[in-house]
C-alpha positions in Angstrom: -29.6 32.4 12.8 -30.2 31.4 9.1 -27.0 32.7 8.0 -25.7 29.5 10.7 -28.3 27.4 9.2 -27.1 28.5 5.5 -23.9 27.7 6.1 -24.2 24.1 7.1 -25.6 23.3 3.8 -22.4 22.5 2.2 -21.2 20.1 5.0 -24.7 18.4 4.7 -24.2 18.1 0.7 -20.5 16.8 1.3 -21.8 14.3 3.8 -24.8 13.0 1.8 -22.6 12.7 -1.1 -20.3 10.5 0.6 -22.6 8.5 1.9 -24.5 7.6 -1.1 -21.0 6.9 -2.8 -20.4 5.0 -0.4 -23.4 3.4 -0.6 -23.2 2.5 -4.2 -19.7 1.0 -4.1 -21.5 -1.4 -1.2 -24.3 -2.4 -4.0 -21.5 -2.7 -6.4 -19.1 -4.8 -4.4 -22.4 -7.2 -3.2 -23.8 -7.8 -7.3 -22.9 -11.2 -8.4 -19.4 -11.8 -10.1 -15.5 -11.4 -9.6 -16.1 -8.1 -7.3 -18.1 -10.5 -5.3 -15.6 -13.2 -4.8 -12.7 -11.0 -4.4 -14.2 -9.9 -1.3 -15.3 -13.4 0.0 -11.6 -14.3 -0.8 -10.4 -11.9 1.3 -13.0 -12.4 4.2 -11.7 -16.2 4.2 -8.1 -14.8 4.3 -9.4 -12.9 7.2 -10.6 -16.1 8.9 -7.4 -18.1 8.4 -5.4 -15.2 9.3 -7.6 -15.3 12.7 -7.1 -18.8 13.2 -3.3 -19.2 12.2 -2.7 -16.1 14.9 -4.1 -18.3 17.5 -2.5 -21.3 17.1 1.1 -19.7 16.0 0.9 -17.3 19.4 0.4 -19.8 21.9 3.7 -21.9 20.3 5.4 -18.3 20.2 4.6 -18.0 23.7 5.7 -21.4 25.3 8.8 -21.1 23.3 9.7 -17.4 24.7 9.3 -18.6 28.0 12.7 -20.9 27.6 14.4 -18.0 25.9 15.7 -17.1 29.4 19.2 -16.3 28.7 18.1 -13.7 25.6 18.9 -9.8 25.8 15.8 -7.7 27.2 15.6 -6.2 23.9 15.2 -9.2 21.8 12.8 -10.1 24.3 10.9 -7.2 24.0 10.8 -7.1 20.0 9.5 -10.7 20.2 6.5 -10.0 22.4 5.8 -7.0 19.7 6.0 -9.4 17.1 3.8 -11.9 19.0 0.8 -9.3 19.5 1.2 -8.4 15.7 0.8 -12.1 14.2 -2.1 -11.2 13.0 -1.5 -8.5 10.9 1.7 -10.7 9.9 -0.4 -14.0 9.1 -2.8 -11.8 6.7 0.0 -10.1 4.5 1.7 -13.5 4.1 -1.2 -15.0 3.5 -3.1 -12.5 1.1 0.3 -11.9 -1.0 0.0 -15.5 -1.6 -3.1 -15.7 -2.3 -2.7 -12.6 -5.0 0.3 -14.7 -6.6 -1.8 -17.6 -6.9 -4.8 -15.6 -8.2 -2.6 -14.0 -10.8 -1.2 -17.4 -12.5 -4.6 -18.6 -12.7 -6.8 -15.8 -13.8 -7.1 -12.1 -15.4 -5.1 -9.9 -13.5 -8.5 -7.2 -13.5 -10.1 -10.1 -11.2 -7.9 -9.7 -8.6 -7.3 -6.1 -7.9 -9.4 -6.1 -4.7 -7.2 -8.8 -3.5 -4.0 -6.6 -4.7 -5.4 -3.6 -3.0 -6.2 -5.5 0.4 -2.6 -6.9 0.3 -1.1 -3.2 -0.1 -3.2 -2.4 2.3 -2.5 -5.1 5.2 1.2 -4.5 4.3 1.1 -1.0 4.9 -0.8 -1.7 8.5 1.6 -4.2 9.5 4.7 -1.7 8.8 2.8 1.3 10.5 2.0 -0.9 14.1 5.8 -1.4 13.6 7.1 1.8 13.3 4.3 3.3 15.8 6.1 1.4 18.6 8.9 4.3 18.3 6.3 6.2 20.0 7.0 5.6 23.9 3.7 7.7 25.6 0.9 4.9 25.3 -2.1 7.5 24.3 -0.2 9.1 21.3 1.2 5.9 19.9 -2.2 5.2 19.4 -2.7 8.2 18.0 0.1 7.9 15.6 -0.8 4.0 14.8 -4.6 5.1 13.9 -3.9 8.4 12.4 -1.6 6.4 9.9 -3.7 3.4 9.5 -6.5 5.9 8.7 -4.1 8.1 5.7 -2.6 4.9 4.0 -6.4 3.3 3.4 -7.3 6.6 2.2 -4.5 7.1 0.2 -4.4 3.6 -1.5 -7.8 3.8 -1.9 -8.0 7.2 -4.0 -9.9 9.5 -1.7 -7.6 11.0 0.5 -7.8 14.6 -1.1 -11.7 14.2 -0.9 -11.2 13.3 2.9 -8.9 16.4 3.4 -11.5 18.9 2.0 -14.3 17.3 4.3 -12.3 17.3 7.6 -11.2 20.6 6.9 -14.9 21.9 6.2 -15.4 20.5 9.9 -13.6 23.9 11.8 -14.0 26.6 14.1 -13.0 30.0 12.9 -12.5 33.6 14.6 -11.2 36.4 12.7 -7.6 34.7 11.1 -7.8 31.7 12.9 -8.5 28.5 11.6 -8.9 25.3 13.4 -10.2 22.2 11.6 -9.9 19.0 12.7 -8.3 17.8 9.4 -5.5 20.4 11.4 -5.7 18.7 15.1 -5.4 15.2 13.2 -2.1 16.1 11.4 -0.5 18.0 14.0 -1.1 14.2 16.9 0.4 12.7 13.8 3.0 14.4 13.2 4.6 15.5 16.6 3.5 11.7 17.0 6.1 11.2 14.9 8.7 13.6 15.6 8.8 12.8 19.1 9.3 9.3 18.3 12.8 10.4 15.9 13.6 12.6 19.0 13.6 10.2 21.4 15.7 7.6 19.0 18.4 10.6 18.4 18.1 11.4 22.5 18.8 7.6 23.3 21.5 7.4 20.6 23.4 10.7 21.9 22.8 9.7 25.3 24.5 6.0 24.8 27.2 8.1 23.6 27.6 10.7 26.4 27.3 8.3 29.3 30.4 6.4 27.4 32.4 9.4 27.8 35.2 9.2 30.6 36.1 12.8 29.6 33.0 14.0 31.3 32.2 14.2 34.8 29.2 12.2 35.7 27.0 15.0 36.8 28.0 17.1 33.9 26.9 14.1 31.8 23.4 14.0 33.5 23.0 17.9 32.2 23.8 17.6 28.8 21.2 14.6 28.6 18.5 16.7 30.1 19.1 19.7 28.0 19.6 17.6 24.9 16.0 15.9 25.9 14.5 19.4 26.4 16.0 20.8 23.0 14.5 17.6 20.9 11.2 17.3 22.5 10.3 21.3 22.5 11.7 21.5 19.1 9.5 18.7 17.8 6.6 20.0 19.7 6.5 23.6 18.1 7.8 22.3 14.7 5.5 19.6 14.4 2.9 23.2 15.3 4.3 25.4 12.8 4.7 22.5 10.0 0.8 21.4 9.8 0.4 26.1 9.8 -0.5 26.5 13.0 0.9 30.0 14.1 3.4 30.5 16.8 3.4 34.4 17.1 -0.2 33.8 19.0 1.4 30.9 20.8 4.3 32.9 22.4 2.2 35.6 23.7 -0.2 32.8 25.0 2.4 30.6 26.4 4.3 34.1 28.4 0.8 34.6 30.1 0.4 31.0 31.1 4.3 30.7 32.2 3.7 33.9 34.5 0.3 32.2 36.0 2.5 28.5 36.5 5.4 31.0 38.1 3.2 31.7 41.1 1.2 28.5 41.6 3.8 26.2 40.8 6.6 27.4 43.1 7.9 25.0 44.5 8.4 22.5 40.9 10.3 25.7 39.5 12.3 25.7 42.8 13.4 22.0 42.5 13.8 22.4 38.4 16.5 25.3 39.1 17.9 23.4 42.4 18.5 20.2 40.0 20.3 22.4 37.3 22.3 24.1 40.3 23.0 20.8 41.3 24.5 19.2 38.3 26.5 22.5 37.5 28.4 22.9 40.4 29.0 19.5 41.2 28.2 18.7 44.6 26.6 15.5 44.5 27.1 13.4 41.2 25.3 9.7 40.9 26.8 7.1 42.8 28.1 9.4 45.9 27.3 8.2 49.1 25.6 10.9 51.7 23.5 11.6 54.5 20.5 13.9 54.6 18.6 13.6 57.9 18.4 10.5 59.0 18.6 8.8 55.6 22.5 7.1 54.8 22.8 5.9 51.1 23.7 6.0 47.3 22.7 8.4 44.6 21.0 6.3 41.8 19.8 8.6 39.7 19.5 12.9 39.8 16.2 13.9 38.2 15.1 17.3 36.9 12.4 17.2 40.5 14.0 14.7 42.7 17.7 12.9 43.5 17.3 8.9 44.0 18.9 7.7 47.2 18.5 3.9 47.9 19.9 2.2 51.5 20.9 -0.4 52.5 17.5 -2.0 53.4 16.8 -1.4 49.7 14.5 1.4 50.4 14.6 4.0 47.6 14.2 7.3 49.0 12.8 10.4 46.5 14.4 13.7 47.8 13.4 17.1 46.3 16.1 19.2 44.9 15.3 21.8 46.9 16.4 20.0 50.2 19.2 19.1 49.1 20.2 23.0 48.5 18.6 24.5 51.8 19.3 21.4 54.0 22.6 20.3 55.6 24.2 17.3 53.3 26.9 15.4 54.2 28.9 13.8 51.2 31.2 11.3 52.1 32.9 10.9 49.1 32.9 14.4 47.6 36.1 16.0 47.2 37.7 12.4 48.1 36.8 9.1 49.5 38.7 9.3 53.3 36.5 9.0 55.9 37.1 8.8 59.5 35.4 6.7 61.9 34.5 7.1 65.8 33.9 4.6 68.6 33.7 4.8 72.5 34.4 2.8 74.9 35.1 1.8 78.4 37.8 -0.1 80.8 38.0 -1.0 84.2 40.0 1.0 86.9 42.1 -1.5 87.6 43.5 -1.3 83.9 46.8 0.2 82.9 45.5 2.9 80.6 48.8 2.8 78.5 47.9 -1.4 77.9 44.1 -0.1 76.7 45.6 2.0 74.4 47.8 -0.5 72.5 46.0 -2.8 72.3 43.0 -0.7 70.8 44.9 0.9 68.5 46.5 -2.9 67.1 43.3 -4.0 67.4 41.8 -1.5 64.9 44.7 -1.5 63.0 44.3 -5.5 62.2 41.2 -4.7 60.9 40.0 -5.1 57.3 39.2 -1.6 55.4 41.1 0.0 57.9 43.9 2.2 56.4 47.7 1.6 57.5 48.5 4.8 55.9 46.8 6.6 58.6 47.3 5.0 61.9 44.2 4.5 64.5 44.5 6.6 67.7 43.0 6.4 70.8 42.5 8.5 73.2 41.2 8.5 76.9 38.0 11.4 77.2 37.1 11.2 80.9 36.5 9.2 84.4 33.2 8.1 84.4 31.3 6.5 87.5 32.8 2.9 86.5 35.2 3.3 83.9 37.5 4.8 82.1 36.2 6.2 79.2 38.3 6.1 75.4 37.9 7.2 72.0 39.3 5.1 69.0 39.5 7.3 65.8 40.3 5.6 62.8 40.2 6.0 58.6 38.9 4.2 55.8 38.6 4.8 52.4 35.4 3.4 50.5 32.3 4.5 52.7 30.3 3.0 49.8 30.6 -0.8 51.3 29.1 0.6 54.4 29.7 2.5 58.0 28.0 0.4 60.5 29.7 -3.0 59.6 33.2 -1.9 59.9 32.4 -0.3 63.2 30.7 -3.5 64.6 34.3 -5.2 62.9 36.6 -3.0 64.8 33.9 -3.6 67.9 34.6 -7.4 67.7 38.0 -7.0 67.5 38.8 -5.3 70.5 36.5 -7.8 72.4 38.8 -10.4 71.4 41.4 -8.4 71.8 40.2 -7.0 75.7 39.7 -10.9 76.2 42.6 -12.0 75.4 44.6 -9.6 77.3 42.3 -9.7 80.3 41.2 -6.0 80.0 37.5 -5.9 81.4 34.5 -3.8 80.6 32.8 -3.0 83.5 29.0 -2.5 83.2 26.7 -1.1 86.6 26.1 -4.0 89.1 23.1 -3.6 91.5 22.2 -5.0 95.1 18.5 -5.9 95.5 18.3 -7.1 99.6 14.9 -9.2 100.2 13.3 -8.4 103.3 11.1 -10.8 105.3 8.1 -10.8 107.1 10.1 -10.8 110.8 12.1 -8.2 109.6 12.6 -5.0 111.6 10.4 -1.6 109.7 11.9 1.1 110.3 10.4 4.5 111.8 7.5 5.6 110.1 7.2 8.8 111.9 8.0 11.9 110.0 10.2 14.2 110.8 9.5 16.7 113.5 7.1 14.8 115.1 7.6 13.6 118.8 6.8 10.2 120.4 3.8 10.3 122.6 4.4 9.7 126.8 2.0 7.3 128.3 0.0 9.3 130.7 0.5 12.7 129.1 
């Protein structure tokens, strides 16, 4: 217990020293003289920048609402600039103030203003660079970390701060984990992630435009590229700040075994996604039917496939279901699709004439292939009609199946009506009995009628 207390003495001494220096610096600034005037000038510039930011942001917002024809990336960057108008205004005003002060007084009397201008400009640059990090939490870590870093660097107390943060550490044998290491790791990993994101986006754009690669292989290459770049950025960031990856490899192996049992479905979907991309059974743009869902494939992800139906609903189907279930791919090897429709006509109509009229009606419908002529066959004699099947081929199932069936049915209706072909339907006769109508015999079978006198 005594050793623990003694170990805390250097830390307490360091905190006391830093606190004392900060208090002495604050007292020195408040003394009458040019240091105090510079502090007041910096505060006045801050107030002016805040007021100018409110005035400019409102007008910029109204102007942006009129720029509806601009590309989305331009509007996005305009929003980013508007949200950082405070830093932009401060940097512009403080540099103007510094130039004026250097013209009218000695450079030594504008030292603090120059320091504030340098730090304010660095903050502005950091706020724009941090936007390259997509994850909001990681972006805040990078943003605040770089802000603190540049501030300490220009104030000249970076080395002292590093020593202080490194003293706040947990040690187990050779393992040393300090606050400085954690902060550095988060900032470095965030910067590397941003670089990996930019590189992935640029490479993915080029791969997506390459027509020599199939759509499924493009998705697979992009996914593998993302895994390699982001994993490399993560481990490179840890290695950069001095973490020993040997122990991490052993720990990750043990964690992987545990996760393998607990996340079997997730792993199965990941493996199924890779298999789908490799065997090219489905790809973006295909029209598929899985269960009662019929729609277009929008995207293939590591865990699921996005399918959009004709009514605008988007289904996220796990990759495992596409591997183990029955899937109808209407455009797998070719885009030819045969459709069947059934109908019936009266027994009084000539079957040969009915078949000829039905084939002609289907052949004259838009989207029905003429290279594969429609055919019509009798499939049975029903209670009130002769039943037929009409088969025809189309080449573009992506434009819908229900609509082409409806058009062929409508063509049959018009053709049958023009040629006097009737489509029978069940008819029933309902007889209404009045009160004076004779009632039927209500006695049950096997019972004799009683004779009077018995």
